[in-house]
C-alpha positions as CSV (number, residue, x, y, z in Angstrom):
1,X,0.9,-8.6,-0.9
2,X,-2.3,-9.9,0.8
3,X,-5.2,-8.1,2.1
4,X,-7.7,-9.8,4.6
5,X,-11.2,-8.6,4.8
6,X,-12.3,-7.5,8.4
7,X,-15.7,-5.9,8.9
8,X,-14.6,-3.1,11.4
9,X,-16.2,0.3,11.2
10,X,-14.0,3.4,11.3
11,X,-14.1,4.7,14.8
12,X,-12.4,7.1,17.2
13,X,-10.8,5.7,20.3
14,X,-8.6,6.8,23.1
15,X,-5.8,4.3,23.5
16,X,-3.2,4.3,26.3
17,X,-0.3,2.0,26.9
18,X,3.5,2.3,27.6
19,X,3.6,5.7,25.9
20,X,0.8,8.2,25.9
21,X,-0.8,8.0,22.6
22,X,-2.8,10.1,20.3
23,X,-6.4,9.4,19.4
24,X,-6.7,6.5,16.9
25,X,-8.8,6.6,13.8
26,X,-9.2,3.3,12.2
27,X,-9.6,4.6,8.6
28,X,-11.3,1.3,7.8
29,X,-14.2,1.8,5.5
30,X,-13.1,-0.8,2.8
31,X,-16.1,-2.6,1.5
32,X,-16.0,-6.3,0.6
33,X,-16.6,-6.4,-3.2
34,X,-20.2,-7.7,-3.8
35,X,-19.1,-10.2,-6.4
36,X,-17.2,-12.2,-3.8
37,X,-20.3,-13.6,-2.3
38,X,-22.0,-14.0,-5.5
39,X,-19.3,-16.5,-6.8
40,X,-19.7,-18.6,-3.6
41,X,-16.9,-17.3,-1.4
42,X,-17.2,-16.8,2.4
43,X,-16.6,-13.1,2.5
44,X,-15.4,-13.2,6.2
45,X,-12.5,-15.6,5.3
46,X,-11.8,-14.3,1.8
47,X,-8.8,-12.3,0.8
48,X,-7.0,-11.1,-2.4
49,X,-3.4,-11.7,-3.1
50,X,-0.8,-10.7,-5.7
51,X,2.1,-12.6,-4.1
52,X,1.2,-16.2,-5.0
53,X,4.5,-17.4,-6.5
54,X,2.9,-19.7,-9.1
55,X,0.0,-17.6,-10.1
56,X,0.5,-14.4,-12.0
57,X,-1.9,-11.4,-11.4
58,X,-4.7,-11.0,-8.8
59,X,-6.1,-14.2,-7.0
60,X,-9.1,-14.5,-4.6
61,X,-8.5,-17.0,-1.9
62,X,-10.6,-18.4,1.0
63,X,-8.7,-19.2,4.1
64,X,-9.6,-21.8,6.8
65,X,-8.8,-19.1,9.4
66,X,-8.2,-15.5,8.2
67,X,-6.2,-14.8,11.3
68,X,-3.8,-17.5,10.6
69,X,-3.3,-17.8,6.8
70,X,-0.8,-20.7,7.3
71,X,-3.8,-22.8,8.3
72,X,-4.6,-23.4,4.7
73,X,-6.7,-22.3,1.7
74,X,-10.0,-23.8,1.0
75,X,-10.4,-22.6,-2.6
76,X,-9.2,-20.0,-5.0
77,X,-10.6,-18.0,-8.0
78,X,-9.1,-15.9,-10.8
79,X,-11.1,-14.0,-13.3
80,X,-9.4,-14.2,-16.8
81,X,-9.0,-10.4,-16.7
82,X,-6.9,-10.4,-13.5
83,X,-3.8,-11.6,-15.2
84,X,-3.8,-9.6,-18.3
85,X,-1.6,-6.9,-16.7
86,X,1.0,-9.3,-15.8
87,X,2.5,-9.6,-12.3
88,X,0.9,-7.2,-9.9
89,X,1.9,-5.7,-6.4
90,X,-0.1,-3.2,-4.5
91,X,-3.8,-3.9,-3.6
92,X,-6.2,-1.2,-2.3
93,X,-9.8,-1.4,-1.7
94,X,-12.2,1.6,-1.5
95,X,-15.5,2.2,0.2
96,X,-17.5,0.9,-2.7
97,X,-15.9,-2.5,-2.9
98,X,-13.7,-1.6,-6.0
99,X,-10.1,-2.9,-6.0
100,X,-7.1,-0.9,-7.3
101,X,-3.8,-2.4,-8.2
102,X,-0.7,-1.8,-10.2
103,X,1.9,-3.9,-12.1
104,X,5.3,-5.0,-10.7
105,X,7.7,-7.3,-12.4
106,X,8.5,-10.6,-10.8
107,X,12.0,-12.2,-11.4
108,X,12.0,-10.6,-14.9
109,X,10.2,-8.1,-17.0
110,X,8.9,-10.5,-19.7
111,X,5.2,-10.1,-18.6
112,X,5.5,-6.5,-17.4
113,X,6.2,-4.1,-20.4
114,X,7.9,-0.8,-19.2
115,X,5.1,1.1,-21.1
116,X,2.5,-0.3,-18.7
117,X,4.3,0.2,-15.4
118,X,2.5,3.4,-14.5
119,X,-1.0,2.2,-15.2
120,X,-3.4,1.9,-12.3
121,X,-5.9,-1.0,-12.8
122,X,-9.4,-1.2,-11.3
123,X,-11.4,-4.3,-10.5
124,X,-15.1,-3.4,-10.5
125,X,-16.7,-4.4,-7.2
126,X,-19.9,-5.5,-8.9
127,X,-18.7,-7.4,-11.9
128,X,-15.3,-8.5,-10.8
129,X,-13.7,-7.5,-14.1
130,X,-10.3,-5.7,-14.1
131,X,-9.4,-3.0,-16.7
132,X,-7.0,-0.2,-16.9
133,X,-8.2,2.8,-14.9
134,X,-5.7,5.6,-15.4
135,X,-2.3,6.0,-17.1
136,X,-0.1,8.1,-14.9
137,X,2.6,10.2,-16.5
138,X,5.9,8.4,-17.1
139,X,9.0,10.6,-16.7
140,X,11.9,9.9,-19.0
141,X,14.4,7.6,-17.4
142,X,16.6,4.7,-17.8
143,X,14.4,1.6,-17.3
144,X,17.6,-0.7,-17.3
145,X,18.3,0.6,-13.7
146,X,14.6,0.6,-12.6
147,X,12.0,-1.8,-13.8
148,X,9.3,-0.4,-11.5
149,X,6.5,2.1,-11.7
150,X,3.5,2.1,-9.3
151,X,4.8,0.8,-6.1
152,X,2.4,1.9,-3.2
153,X,-1.2,2.7,-2.5
154,X,-3.4,4.1,0.3
155,X,-7.0,5.2,0.7
156,X,-8.4,7.9,3.1
157,X,-11.9,7.0,4.0
158,X,-12.9,10.4,5.3
159,X,-12.5,12.0,2.0
160,X,-12.6,9.0,-0.4
161,X,-9.1,9.7,-1.6
162,X,-6.7,7.4,-3.4
163,X,-3.1,7.9,-3.1
164,X,-0.6,6.2,-5.6
165,X,3.1,6.4,-5.5
166,X,5.2,5.8,-8.5
167,X,9.0,5.6,-8.9
168,X,8.9,5.5,-12.7
169,X,11.8,7.3,-14.4
170,X,14.0,7.1,-11.4
171,X,17.2,5.2,-10.8
172,X,19.8,4.7,-8.1
173,X,20.9,8.3,-8.3
174,X,18.0,10.2,-9.8
175,X,14.8,10.8,-7.9
176,X,11.8,11.4,-10.3
177,X,9.0,9.8,-8.3
178,X,5.7,11.2,-7.4
179,X,2.7,10.7,-5.1
180,X,-0.6,11.2,-6.9
181,X,-3.9,11.9,-5.2
182,X,-6.6,10.4,-7.5
183,X,-10.3,10.5,-7.5
184,X,-11.3,6.8,-7.3
185,X,-14.4,7.5,-9.4
186,X,-13.0,9.5,-12.3
187,X,-9.3,8.8,-12.1
188,X,-8.6,12.5,-12.2
189,X,-5.4,13.7,-10.5
190,X,-6.5,16.2,-7.7
191,X,-3.0,16.8,-6.2
192,X,0.5,15.5,-6.2
193,X,3.9,15.6,-4.5
194,X,6.8,15.5,-6.9
195,X,10.5,14.8,-6.7
196,X,10.2,11.9,-4.2
197,X,10.6,8.1,-4.6
198,X,8.1,6.7,-2.2
199,X,7.6,3.0,-1.6
200,X,5.2,2.0,1.2
201,X,2.5,4.3,2.5
202,X,-0.2,4.4,5.2
203,X,-2.6,6.8,6.9
204,X,-2.6,7.5,10.6
205,X,-4.5,10.1,12.7
206,X,-2.0,12.2,14.8
207,X,-2.1,15.7,16.3
208,X,-5.8,16.1,15.5
209,X,-5.3,15.5,11.7
210,X,-5.0,12.8,9.2
211,X,-1.4,12.3,7.9
212,X,0.0,10.2,5.1
213,X,3.1,8.3,6.4
214,X,5.6,7.0,3.8
215,X,9.0,5.6,3.3
216,X,11.5,6.4,0.6
217,X,13.4,4.2,-1.7
218,X,16.9,5.2,-0.8
219,X,16.8,5.6,3.0
220,X,15.2,3.8,5.9
221,X,13.6,7.1,6.9
222,X,9.8,7.5,7.4
223,X,8.2,10.8,6.6
224,X,4.6,12.2,6.8
225,X,2.6,15.0,5.3
226,X,-0.7,16.5,6.5
227,X,-3.9,15.8,4.7
228,X,-6.5,18.6,4.3
229,X,-10.2,18.2,4.5
230,X,-10.5,17.3,0.9
231,X,-7.5,14.9,1.1
232,X,-5.1,17.2,-0.5
233,X,-1.5,17.6,0.7
234,X,-1.0,20.5,3.1
235,X,2.4,21.8,4.3
236,X,5.7,20.0,3.6
237,X,6.6,16.5,4.4
238,X,8.6,16.0,7.6
239,X,10.8,13.3,8.9
240,X,9.1,11.2,11.7
241,X,11.5,8.4,12.5
242,X,13.9,5.9,10.9
243,X,14.5,2.2,10.6
244,X,18.2,2.7,10.4
245,X,20.0,0.1,12.6
246,X,16.8,-1.8,13.3
247,X,16.0,-5.4,12.5
248,X,18.2,-8.1,11.0
249,X,19.4,-5.9,8.0
250,X,19.7,-2.5,9.6
251,X,18.7,-0.5,6.4
252,X,15.2,-1.7,5.6
253,X,13.0,0.3,3.3
254,X,9.3,0.7,3.9
255,X,7.1,-1.7,2.0
256,X,3.8,-0.9,3.8
257,X,2.5,1.2,6.8
258,X,-0.7,0.5,8.7
259,X,-2.3,1.8,11.9
260,X,-3.4,-1.0,14.2
261,X,-6.2,-1.0,16.8
262,X,-3.9,-0.2,19.6
263,X,-3.0,3.1,17.9
264,X,0.4,2.0,16.9
265,X,2.1,2.3,13.5
266,X,3.0,-1.0,12.0
267,X,5.8,-0.5,9.5
268,X,6.7,-3.4,7.2
269,X,10.3,-3.2,6.1
270,X,12.3,-5.0,3.4
271,X,15.4,-4.7,1.3
272,X,15.2,-2.5,-1.8
273,X,17.8,-1.5,-4.3
274,X,15.8,-0.8,-7.5
275,X,16.5,-4.3,-8.8
276,X,14.6,-7.5,-9.1
277,X,15.2,-10.0,-6.2
278,X,14.5,-13.6,-6.3
279,X,11.3,-14.5,-4.2
280,X,13.4,-16.8,-1.9
281,X,15.6,-13.9,-1.0
282,X,12.8,-11.5,0.0
283,X,12.7,-11.0,3.7
284,X,10.3,-8.7,5.7
285,X,10.4,-7.4,9.2
286,X,7.5,-5.7,11.1
287,X,8.4,-2.6,13.3
288,X,5.9,-1.0,15.7
289,X,6.0,2.5,16.7
290,X,4.0,4.4,19.5
291,X,3.2,8.2,19.4
292,X,4.0,10.4,22.5
293,X,1.7,13.3,22.6
294,X,3.8,15.2,25.1
295,X,7.0,15.5,22.9
296,X,5.1,14.8,19.7
297,X,7.4,11.9,18.5
298,X,7.1,8.4,17.5
299,X,9.1,5.8,19.6
300,X,9.9,2.2,18.7
301,X,7.7,-0.4,20.5
302,X,9.6,-3.5,19.3
């Protein structure tokens, strides 16, 4: 997973195209960690990655062109604390330049003990040091069928809320997952949605409110839940649309969701079956959806 830094202020725009769209809220208040410049990196071209095949943990890279990562990397940096948690997956920045991440096994579980799979780690934006931030509850479950814990993260700028999804304790037939609303300063759990195995998440502004969009581990369906003024969950999750029959595989699960500048939802889909897949077999597709205010539905824009 890679995050590129763009200095774009959150704004409210009216966007129109093929379908009539709702107002778009960029939800982009993420601050470049101050330590990035101090260690000699060009902040405009720098990005963090946890998907470097030969480097375990978090890595800071500087790209020749941040719009085209394949153009090459100028240099890279890894603090010694960034690999102590083993292989990592989700990366989420907050509005203070702190980085949050979680462990995820890679090929095998040798570097990722099951006891640590529900630990949220925090990289201090000032010092650049990573340390355990909060240990989420770990339900009893058969880890032989599911090596994963924390699998998705999202941040709501308006309220400073950190959302973390975990599928710890679940397996192919039992759904014990949970979405936690955490205070990014204290680590305190302020709300949660239980009984759901959620993978990728993202926040979009629709129908005059912020909503958390997410995909489940067992189906290609995408759901959403309204977020209150304090970032808490309001109402019940509802089905928005499905990736079923789309793309080269036809049953992709959601790895990540983001709202682009055109007001579309970009949904990143991949194969997921609760097992470890060799890196060479991982394939990802991007699906775009446009919201129609007249019938209050999302339509495929692919």
